[in-house]
Residue frames as qw, qx, qy, qz and C-alpha x, y, z in Angstrom:
[[0.470, -0.862, -0.190, 0.005, -118.83, 209.20, -128.19],
 [0.351, 0.687, -0.275, 0.574, -116.36, 211.78, -127.05],
 [0.682, -0.484, -0.411, 0.362, -114.56, 212.27, -123.83],
 [0.059, 0.867, -0.053, 0.491, -113.99, 215.53, -122.03],
 [0.502, -0.107, -0.520, 0.683, -111.75, 216.74, -119.17],
 [0.209, -0.896, -0.375, -0.111, -113.78, 219.05, -116.92],
 [0.158, 0.737, -0.337, 0.564, -112.12, 222.24, -115.64],
 [0.454, 0.059, -0.692, 0.557, -110.30, 221.92, -112.42],
 [0.450, -0.743, -0.403, -0.290, -112.85, 222.57, -109.46],
 [0.697, -0.595, -0.171, 0.362, -110.31, 222.61, -106.71],
 [0.053, 0.979, -0.198, 0.016, -107.79, 225.45, -106.11],
 [0.923, 0.024, 0.060, 0.380, -104.23, 224.08, -107.26],
 [0.345, -0.673, 0.236, 0.610, -100.95, 225.94, -107.20],
 [0.421, 0.772, -0.230, -0.417, -100.00, 227.64, -110.53],
 [0.101, 0.517, -0.813, -0.246, -97.24, 225.10, -111.42],
 [0.400, 0.118, 0.896, -0.154, -99.38, 222.08, -110.60],
 [0.570, 0.623, 0.287, -0.452, -101.99, 223.47, -113.09],
 [0.392, 0.725, -0.433, -0.366, -99.53, 223.89, -115.93],
 [0.067, -0.335, 0.935, 0.094, -98.01, 220.43, -115.32],
 [0.521, 0.273, 0.745, -0.314, -101.47, 218.91, -115.29],
 [0.628, 0.675, 0.145, -0.360, -102.36, 220.38, -118.68],
 [0.150, 0.629, -0.715, -0.264, -99.06, 219.35, -120.12],
 [0.277, -0.019, 0.960, -0.037, -100.33, 215.76, -119.42],
 [0.544, 0.534, 0.480, -0.434, -103.76, 216.58, -120.77],
 [0.392, 0.691, -0.354, -0.494, -102.14, 217.58, -124.14],
 [0.162, 0.338, -0.906, -0.199, -100.85, 213.98, -124.49],
 [0.418, 0.125, 0.815, -0.381, -104.07, 212.32, -123.37],
 [0.102, 0.242, 0.833, 0.488, -106.78, 210.83, -125.57],
 [0.110, 0.632, 0.542, -0.543, -109.40, 213.31, -124.28],
 [0.361, 0.520, 0.517, 0.577, -111.25, 215.08, -127.20],
 [0.103, -0.845, -0.186, -0.491, -112.52, 218.16, -125.27],
 [0.524, -0.155, -0.501, 0.671, -110.97, 220.20, -122.48],
 [0.231, -0.890, -0.309, -0.243, -112.68, 222.64, -120.19],
 [0.516, 0.131, -0.296, 0.793, -110.54, 225.42, -118.69],
 [0.117, -0.572, -0.010, -0.812, -111.00, 228.26, -116.25],
 [0.036, -0.004, -0.739, 0.673, -112.42, 229.02, -112.81],
 [0.374, -0.432, -0.600, -0.559, -116.01, 228.16, -112.07],
 [0.548, -0.487, -0.640, 0.228, -116.07, 228.23, -108.28],
 [0.385, -0.823, -0.184, 0.376, -114.44, 231.33, -106.76],
 [0.416, 0.871, 0.004, 0.263, -113.26, 234.56, -108.34],
 [0.410, -0.856, 0.316, -0.018, -110.66, 234.99, -105.57],
 [0.862, -0.095, 0.418, 0.272, -108.66, 231.98, -107.05],
 [0.422, 0.891, -0.127, -0.114, -106.17, 233.92, -109.19],
 [0.666, -0.369, 0.527, 0.377, -103.22, 231.63, -109.60],
 [0.354, 0.169, 0.624, 0.676, -103.90, 231.90, -113.26],
 [0.219, 0.508, 0.143, -0.821, -105.44, 234.72, -115.10],
 [0.735, 0.571, 0.228, -0.286, -107.46, 234.76, -118.24],
 [0.387, 0.743, -0.509, -0.198, -104.39, 235.26, -120.52],
 [0.231, -0.405, 0.883, -0.059, -102.87, 232.17, -118.89],
 [0.653, 0.269, 0.659, -0.259, -106.07, 230.03, -119.65],
 [0.639, 0.708, -0.034, -0.300, -106.00, 231.37, -123.19],
 [0.162, 0.666, -0.718, -0.119, -102.38, 230.31, -123.67],
 [0.414, -0.117, 0.890, -0.152, -103.06, 226.84, -122.16],
 [0.680, 0.483, 0.407, -0.372, -106.13, 226.68, -124.49],
 [0.527, 0.745, -0.275, -0.302, -104.13, 227.40, -127.59],
 [0.013, -0.498, 0.866, 0.038, -101.53, 224.79, -126.79],
 [0.524, 0.108, 0.802, -0.266, -104.24, 222.23, -126.18],
 [0.628, 0.638, 0.169, -0.412, -106.03, 223.24, -129.45],
 [0.340, 0.687, -0.582, -0.273, -102.82, 222.78, -131.34],
 [0.122, -0.231, 0.963, -0.060, -102.85, 219.14, -130.14],
 [0.289, -0.189, -0.785, -0.514, -106.34, 218.64, -131.59],
 [0.146, -0.378, -0.807, 0.429, -108.36, 219.29, -128.53],
 [0.127, -0.739, -0.398, -0.528, -111.66, 221.30, -128.50],
 [0.289, -0.077, -0.508, 0.808, -111.18, 223.97, -125.80],
 [0.295, -0.726, -0.484, -0.388, -114.01, 225.44, -123.79],
 [0.107, 0.311, -0.412, 0.850, -113.76, 228.24, -121.20],
 [0.392, -0.516, -0.758, 0.073, -115.85, 227.59, -118.07],
 [0.123, -0.607, 0.028, -0.785, -117.66, 230.63, -116.36],
 [0.064, -0.140, 0.713, -0.684, -118.33, 231.14, -112.67],
 [0.253, -0.445, -0.844, -0.160, -121.46, 229.48, -111.35],
 [0.304, -0.788, -0.489, 0.218, -122.23, 232.14, -108.75],
 [0.351, 0.434, 0.005, 0.830, -121.62, 235.93, -109.38],
 [0.422, -0.719, -0.484, 0.267, -121.78, 238.25, -106.43],
 [0.298, -0.697, 0.002, 0.652, -119.91, 241.27, -107.47],
 [0.456, 0.843, -0.055, -0.281, -119.47, 243.88, -110.32],
 [0.073, -0.665, 0.704, 0.238, -115.84, 242.77, -110.67],
 [0.514, -0.010, 0.857, 0.044, -117.03, 239.21, -111.29],
 [0.578, 0.676, 0.416, -0.188, -119.44, 240.43, -113.92],
 [0.129, 0.859, -0.377, -0.321, -116.59, 242.31, -115.60],
 [0.206, -0.405, 0.863, 0.220, -114.47, 239.21, -115.84],
 [0.593, 0.340, 0.726, -0.079, -117.49, 237.27, -117.13],
 [0.468, 0.830, 0.016, -0.301, -117.77, 239.70, -120.00],
 [0.117, 0.707, -0.650, -0.253, -114.10, 239.17, -120.88],
 [0.399, -0.134, 0.906, 0.045, -114.58, 235.40, -120.76],
 [0.580, 0.560, 0.551, -0.216, -117.62, 235.58, -122.91],
 [0.421, 0.877, -0.051, -0.224, -116.11, 237.94, -125.20],
 [0.474, -0.452, 0.642, 0.398, -112.82, 235.92, -125.74],
 [0.538, 0.601, -0.296, -0.511, -112.14, 235.56, -129.44],
 [0.132, 0.456, -0.873, -0.110, -110.82, 232.11, -129.22],
 [0.143, -0.034, -0.988, 0.041, -113.02, 229.54, -127.60],
 [0.484, -0.506, -0.551, -0.455, -116.52, 228.49, -126.85],
 [0.193, -0.395, 0.518, -0.734, -117.88, 229.25, -123.34],
 [0.390, -0.334, -0.858, 0.029, -119.48, 226.92, -120.89],
 [0.267, -0.502, 0.056, -0.821, -122.21, 229.07, -119.28],
 [0.401, -0.183, -0.847, 0.297, -122.72, 228.22, -115.71],
 [0.098, 0.521, 0.511, -0.676, -125.18, 231.02, -114.93],
 [0.382, 0.731, 0.555, 0.104, -127.75, 232.82, -117.08],
 [0.044, -0.880, 0.138, 0.452, -125.62, 235.93, -117.10],
 [0.300, -0.347, 0.725, 0.514, -123.27, 234.10, -119.31],
 [0.389, 0.466, 0.774, 0.179, -126.12, 232.90, -121.54],
 [0.138, 0.910, 0.289, -0.264, -127.32, 236.37, -121.86],
 [0.184, -0.762, 0.383, 0.488, -123.89, 237.73, -122.82],
 [0.373, -0.063, 0.822, 0.426, -123.32, 235.01, -125.43],
 [0.328, 0.629, 0.699, 0.094, -126.77, 235.56, -126.86],
 [0.056, 0.918, 0.136, -0.369, -126.17, 239.24, -127.16],
 [0.128, -0.653, 0.584, 0.465, -123.05, 238.69, -129.10],
 [0.868, 0.343, -0.129, -0.334, -124.64, 235.85, -131.18],
 [0.085, 0.506, -0.853, 0.096, -121.96, 233.39, -129.71],
 [0.824, -0.158, -0.514, -0.180, -122.68, 229.66, -129.45],
 [0.256, -0.553, 0.588, -0.532, -122.19, 228.25, -125.97],
 [0.481, -0.083, -0.869, 0.083, -122.31, 225.12, -123.79],
 [0.583, -0.585, -0.018, -0.564, -124.92, 224.95, -121.02],
 [0.255, 0.320, -0.834, 0.371, -123.26, 223.75, -117.93],
 [0.457, -0.357, -0.815, 0.012, -124.98, 221.50, -115.29],
 [0.148, -0.234, -0.488, 0.828, -125.21, 224.38, -112.87],
 [0.327, -0.027, -0.183, -0.927, -128.17, 225.94, -114.85],
 [0.300, 0.125, 0.861, -0.392, -130.43, 223.12, -113.90],
 [0.477, 0.242, -0.408, -0.740, -132.16, 222.41, -117.06],
 [0.381, -0.048, 0.884, -0.266, -134.74, 219.68, -116.67],
 [0.596, 0.446, 0.628, -0.226, -137.06, 219.58, -119.68],
 [0.534, 0.348, 0.551, 0.538, -137.36, 219.76, -123.43],
 [0.118, 0.925, 0.334, 0.140, -138.96, 223.17, -123.42],
 [0.358, -0.859, 0.225, 0.288, -135.99, 224.83, -121.57],
 [0.609, -0.189, 0.558, 0.531, -133.67, 223.05, -124.01],
 [0.412, 0.682, 0.504, 0.334, -135.64, 224.40, -126.95],
 [0.120, -0.989, -0.081, 0.043, -135.38, 227.93, -125.52],
 [0.450, -0.696, 0.415, 0.375, -131.56, 227.69, -124.96],
 [0.622, 0.143, 0.605, 0.475, -131.02, 226.04, -128.37],
 [0.277, 0.868, 0.365, 0.192, -132.76, 229.00, -129.98],
 [0.243, -0.943, 0.167, 0.155, -130.25, 231.29, -128.00],
 [0.393, 0.752, -0.529, 0.024, -127.22, 229.46, -129.40],
 [0.623, -0.469, 0.610, -0.142, -126.65, 226.31, -127.22],
 [0.542, 0.499, -0.634, -0.235, -124.42, 223.77, -128.88],
 [0.537, -0.031, -0.827, 0.163, -124.10, 221.21, -126.06],
 [0.597, -0.590, 0.019, -0.544, -126.02, 220.61, -122.86],
 [0.274, 0.218, -0.853, 0.388, -124.39, 219.17, -119.72],
 [0.604, -0.475, -0.567, -0.296, -127.07, 217.21, -117.90],
 [0.381, -0.676, 0.350, -0.525, -127.62, 218.08, -114.22],
 [0.229, 0.362, -0.887, 0.171, -125.71, 215.47, -112.21],
 [0.399, -0.015, 0.731, -0.553, -128.80, 214.22, -110.18],
 [0.741, 0.324, -0.039, -0.586, -130.69, 213.02, -113.23],
 [0.694, -0.159, 0.702, -0.009, -130.95, 209.47, -114.46],
 [0.146, -0.091, 0.827, 0.535, -130.54, 207.47, -117.49],
 [0.122, 0.552, 0.822, 0.059, -134.31, 206.92, -117.64],
 [0.063, 0.799, 0.243, -0.547, -134.87, 210.62, -117.37],
 [0.104, -0.515, 0.516, 0.677, -132.51, 211.17, -120.25],
 [0.178, 0.207, 0.902, 0.333, -134.39, 208.62, -122.38],
 [0.087, 0.720, 0.657, -0.207, -137.63, 210.37, -121.72],
 [0.003, 0.791, -0.047, -0.610, -136.27, 213.73, -122.45],
 [0.126, -0.268, 0.701, 0.648, -134.69, 212.48, -125.76],
 [0.154, 0.431, 0.856, 0.241, -138.11, 211.17, -126.84],
 [0.075, 0.834, 0.420, -0.350, -139.74, 214.43, -126.07],
 [0.095, -0.645, 0.303, 0.695, -137.10, 216.29, -127.99],
 [0.312, 0.118, 0.828, 0.451, -138.02, 214.13, -131.07],
 [0.189, 0.736, 0.650, -0.024, -141.42, 215.64, -131.10],
 [0.038, -0.918, -0.004, 0.395, -139.75, 219.17, -131.21],
 [0.747, 0.597, -0.025, 0.291, -137.31, 218.06, -134.09],
 [0.016, -0.869, 0.435, -0.234, -134.31, 218.88, -131.75],
 [0.946, -0.299, 0.123, 0.006, -132.97, 215.43, -130.91],
 [0.821, 0.031, 0.166, 0.545, -129.84, 215.79, -132.95],
 [0.197, 0.917, 0.091, 0.335, -129.46, 219.52, -132.92],
 [0.049, -0.800, 0.467, -0.374, -127.16, 219.67, -130.03],
 [0.546, 0.191, -0.779, 0.243, -124.84, 217.40, -127.99],
 [0.722, -0.629, -0.060, -0.281, -125.61, 215.89, -124.61],
 [0.343, 0.483, -0.661, 0.461, -122.79, 215.62, -121.99],
 [0.756, -0.605, -0.162, -0.192, -122.95, 213.67, -118.67],
 [0.182, -0.728, 0.614, -0.243, -120.50, 213.59, -115.70],
 [0.871, 0.144, -0.465, -0.070, -118.89, 210.18, -116.16],
 [0.756, -0.165, -0.410, 0.482, -116.15, 210.35, -113.41],
 [0.246, 0.272, -0.328, 0.870, -115.32, 212.68, -110.43],
 [0.070, -0.412, -0.648, 0.637, -116.95, 214.27, -107.47],
 [0.091, 0.656, 0.631, 0.405, -120.37, 215.68, -108.46],
 [0.016, 0.115, -0.154, 0.981, -121.02, 219.45, -108.04],
 [0.150, -0.525, -0.834, 0.080, -124.18, 219.38, -105.91],
 [0.135, -0.912, -0.388, 0.010, -124.62, 223.08, -104.74],
 [0.419, 0.336, -0.120, 0.835, -123.24, 226.52, -104.40],
 [0.352, -0.819, -0.427, 0.151, -123.75, 229.07, -101.59],
 [0.116, 0.918, -0.098, 0.366, -122.83, 232.68, -100.94],
 [0.562, -0.739, 0.366, -0.057, -120.89, 231.43, -97.78],
 [0.507, 0.544, -0.666, 0.056, -117.49, 229.97, -98.10],
 [0.913, -0.377, -0.052, -0.149, -117.64, 226.65, -96.28],
 [0.819, 0.147, -0.289, 0.473, -113.76, 226.14, -96.41],
 [0.117, 0.529, -0.279, 0.793, -113.06, 229.49, -94.84],
 [0.688, -0.500, -0.010, -0.526, -115.83, 228.75, -92.17],
 [0.950, -0.148, -0.260, 0.088, -114.11, 225.43, -91.36],
 [0.622, 0.142, -0.304, 0.708, -110.99, 227.37, -90.40],
 [0.290, -0.750, -0.421, 0.420, -112.92, 229.96, -88.43],
 [0.254, -0.145, 0.234, 0.927, -112.17, 232.63, -91.09],
 [0.415, 0.657, 0.213, -0.593, -114.47, 235.33, -92.56],
 [0.731, 0.505, 0.402, 0.221, -115.06, 234.75, -96.30],
 [0.329, 0.927, -0.043, 0.172, -113.50, 238.20, -97.02],
 [0.148, -0.768, 0.613, -0.111, -110.34, 237.25, -94.93],
 [0.989, -0.011, 0.082, -0.123, -110.00, 233.65, -96.05],
 [0.261, -0.699, 0.618, 0.247, -106.36, 233.98, -96.93],
 [0.665, 0.409, -0.513, -0.358, -107.19, 231.60, -99.98],
 [0.459, -0.396, 0.755, -0.250, -107.06, 228.65, -97.59],
 [0.904, 0.263, 0.155, -0.300, -108.57, 226.40, -100.21],
 [0.515, 0.658, -0.549, -0.005, -105.14, 225.90, -101.69],
 [0.203, -0.447, 0.816, -0.304, -104.42, 223.76, -98.60],
 [0.635, 0.122, 0.709, -0.282, -107.03, 221.28, -99.64],
 [0.139, 0.362, -0.639, -0.665, -106.31, 220.23, -103.25],
 [0.257, -0.184, -0.908, -0.276, -109.03, 217.63, -103.13],
 [0.495, -0.561, -0.143, -0.648, -111.58, 219.73, -100.82],
 [0.186, -0.322, 0.717, -0.589, -112.34, 218.91, -97.33],
 [0.357, -0.190, -0.903, -0.145, -114.09, 215.71, -96.36],
 [0.478, -0.262, 0.206, -0.812, -117.39, 215.96, -94.64],
 [0.331, -0.021, -0.943, -0.021, -118.41, 212.66, -92.74],
 [0.602, -0.515, -0.341, -0.506, -121.50, 211.60, -91.01],
 [0.565, -0.601, 0.444, -0.351, -121.70, 210.72, -87.20],
 [0.962, -0.064, 0.262, -0.028, -121.14, 207.15, -88.40],
 [0.325, -0.598, 0.545, 0.490, -117.90, 208.28, -90.18],
 [0.639, 0.396, 0.601, 0.273, -119.33, 207.57, -93.59],
 [0.258, -0.170, 0.250, 0.917, -118.31, 209.96, -96.42],
 [0.277, 0.704, 0.592, -0.277, -121.01, 212.32, -97.24],
 [0.338, 0.937, 0.087, 0.023, -119.65, 215.50, -98.95],
 [0.628, -0.033, -0.004, 0.778, -116.69, 217.37, -99.88],
 [0.040, 0.942, 0.237, -0.235, -116.58, 221.07, -99.35],
 [0.640, 0.165, 0.287, 0.694, -114.69, 223.17, -101.87],
 [0.040, 0.045, 0.005, 0.998, -114.94, 226.98, -101.04],
 [0.501, 0.135, 0.165, -0.839, -118.69, 227.84, -101.81],
 [0.655, 0.195, -0.576, -0.448, -119.18, 224.51, -103.51],
 [0.685, -0.235, 0.597, -0.346, -120.49, 221.32, -102.17],
 [0.507, 0.361, -0.709, -0.332, -119.48, 218.07, -103.92],
 [0.942, -0.140, -0.213, -0.218, -120.33, 214.49, -103.49],
 [0.535, -0.652, 0.537, -0.023, -118.22, 212.67, -100.97],
 [0.731, -0.036, 0.632, 0.255, -117.75, 209.76, -103.34],
 [0.126, 0.433, -0.495, -0.742, -116.63, 210.25, -106.88],
 [0.793, 0.391, 0.231, -0.406, -119.07, 209.10, -109.48],
 [0.145, -0.404, 0.814, 0.391, -117.78, 206.47, -111.93],
 [0.761, 0.383, 0.202, -0.483, -119.92, 205.43, -114.88],
 [0.054, 0.563, -0.732, -0.380, -117.32, 203.46, -116.67],
 [0.177, 0.050, 0.980, 0.077, -119.24, 200.24, -116.69],
 [0.381, 0.625, 0.551, -0.402, -122.42, 201.97, -117.73],
 [0.003, 0.495, -0.419, -0.761, -120.99, 203.18, -121.07],
 [0.075, 0.091, 0.894, 0.433, -122.63, 200.53, -123.27],
 [0.045, 0.667, 0.727, -0.159, -125.99, 201.74, -122.09],
 [0.029, -0.686, -0.061, 0.724, -125.17, 205.35, -123.15],
 [0.260, 0.045, 0.676, 0.688, -125.08, 204.51, -126.86],
 [0.025, -0.525, -0.557, -0.643, -127.32, 206.92, -128.95],
 [0.358, -0.826, -0.431, 0.067, -128.13, 208.76, -125.58],
 [0.471, -0.790, 0.091, 0.382, -124.93, 210.43, -124.79],
 [0.648, 0.732, -0.078, 0.196, -122.51, 212.32, -127.06],
 [0.327, 0.648, -0.456, 0.515, -119.91, 213.33, -124.51],
 [0.788, -0.489, -0.352, 0.127, -118.66, 211.88, -121.15],
 [0.002, 0.868, -0.279, 0.411, -116.91, 214.11, -118.73],
 [0.811, -0.154, -0.394, 0.405, -113.97, 213.13, -116.58],
 [0.188, -0.930, 0.083, -0.304, -113.62, 215.72, -113.79],
 [0.467, 0.483, -0.540, 0.507, -110.04, 216.13, -112.33],
 [0.725, -0.679, -0.117, -0.019, -109.59, 214.93, -108.80],
 [0.492, -0.676, 0.450, 0.314, -105.80, 214.66, -109.11],
 [0.191, 0.572, -0.664, -0.443, -103.10, 213.99, -111.90],
 [0.249, -0.084, 0.964, 0.046, -104.09, 210.38, -111.64],
 [0.576, 0.509, 0.428, -0.476, -107.67, 211.16, -113.04],
 [0.382, 0.601, -0.473, -0.518, -106.06, 211.33, -116.55],
 [0.114, -0.227, 0.963, 0.095, -105.64, 207.58, -116.40],
 [0.433, 0.360, 0.749, -0.349, -109.36, 207.11, -116.50],
 [0.461, 0.616, -0.201, -0.607, -109.64, 208.79, -119.93],
 [0.290, 0.366, -0.831, -0.303, -107.98, 205.78, -121.42],
 [0.139, 0.084, 0.958, -0.235, -109.86, 203.32, -119.35],
 [0.494, 0.510, 0.391, -0.586, -113.15, 204.87, -120.41],
 [0.399, 0.566, -0.498, -0.523, -112.00, 204.79, -124.07],
 [0.128, 0.249, -0.953, -0.115, -111.23, 201.05, -123.73],
 [0.180, 0.210, 0.890, -0.362, -114.52, 200.17, -122.19],
 [0.392, 0.174, -0.189, -0.883, -116.89, 201.83, -124.83],
 [0.681, -0.016, -0.550, -0.482, -118.36, 198.45, -125.67],
 [0.791, -0.432, 0.179, -0.396, -118.19, 197.00, -122.16],
 [0.923, 0.191, -0.329, 0.061, -115.23, 194.69, -122.93],
 [0.503, 0.250, -0.507, 0.654, -112.86, 196.05, -120.40],
 [0.463, -0.788, -0.263, -0.309, -115.00, 196.60, -117.20],
 [0.308, 0.457, -0.530, 0.644, -113.34, 198.01, -114.12],
 [0.455, -0.446, -0.688, 0.348, -113.66, 197.56, -110.41],
 [0.035, -0.593, -0.082, -0.800, -115.51, 200.61, -109.04],
 [0.585, -0.546, -0.536, 0.267, -115.66, 199.89, -105.27],
 [0.381, -0.422, -0.196, 0.799, -115.53, 203.07, -103.34],
 [0.018, -0.047, -0.363, -0.931, -117.22, 205.00, -106.12],
 [0.396, 0.451, 0.585, -0.546, -120.92, 205.84, -106.66],
 [0.036, -0.052, -0.644, -0.762, -123.37, 205.78, -109.69],
 [0.159, 0.398, 0.775, -0.464, -126.68, 206.06, -107.90],
 [0.274, 0.563, 0.094, -0.774, -128.16, 209.05, -109.64],
 [0.208, 0.301, -0.724, -0.584, -127.65, 207.39, -113.04],
 [0.232, -0.127, -0.955, -0.132, -129.63, 204.41, -111.91],
 [0.445, -0.494, -0.218, -0.714, -132.39, 206.48, -110.29],
 [0.738, -0.452, -0.463, 0.191, -131.44, 205.51, -106.81],
 [0.421, -0.880, 0.025, 0.220, -129.78, 207.40, -103.90],
 [0.389, 0.872, -0.293, 0.057, -126.72, 209.29, -105.43],
 [0.211, -0.695, 0.679, -0.108, -124.11, 207.90, -103.00],
 [0.887, -0.050, 0.435, -0.147, -125.09, 204.22, -103.89],
 [0.070, 0.448, -0.776, -0.438, -123.29, 201.98, -106.29],
 [0.832, 0.192, 0.047, -0.518, -125.74, 199.96, -108.45]]
């Protein structure tokens, strides 16, 4: 089993991003996702910067993958997507079908991100035939669902043809919208947001009337209020999951890469109070089984 570091979903200052990836290069992560997948207005780093970071990480033995936007709304975003998919250095995580199409037209292999909402073996076969090398399972699906899908893939002779990745740690990306929730929360129009996301490096908390944590808003993205943590579920992932993703919440998130590595066989369980793992166990997502 391999471990990946997901791309940073929040809007961090440029120097903080570079400092974070300096630490990633020394981590035990096998795979690193880079780039902006939430909002094209976040331009602290440009594509050449991501390429440079990727080359540095690659020199440290990491597999590097560029993540694409999950929601495209403008021609300028399509133009940038073409540059991301056409980069001559790294695989692309396709977070919308435009990226899939561009990779297919250029006969480039790709990773299917969880934002594509792929739920059955027939869709997986279709994407595999287009060039999919790894599939990131939608975050709301369970271990039981994955077991059944693996069985169905056996009938199609596809069970070992591509890798399966799950979100193991971090706030889960649940939805995207054309409206910017962070700008709205500051009574700003989306086009005059003044990049206020940078003031919320871990998103904005949304609580219920009973003051329980429900969601985090992050620009146009809605995340789970609690971070998922599947560290104690790793022994049950054997032969089901090839890659477990740790999504950055802050710099301390990197410490969980080592913790996950140490608990592959369940010999070093961790306290997970305050986290959730409900979706994996086929119950309400915010629960802890």
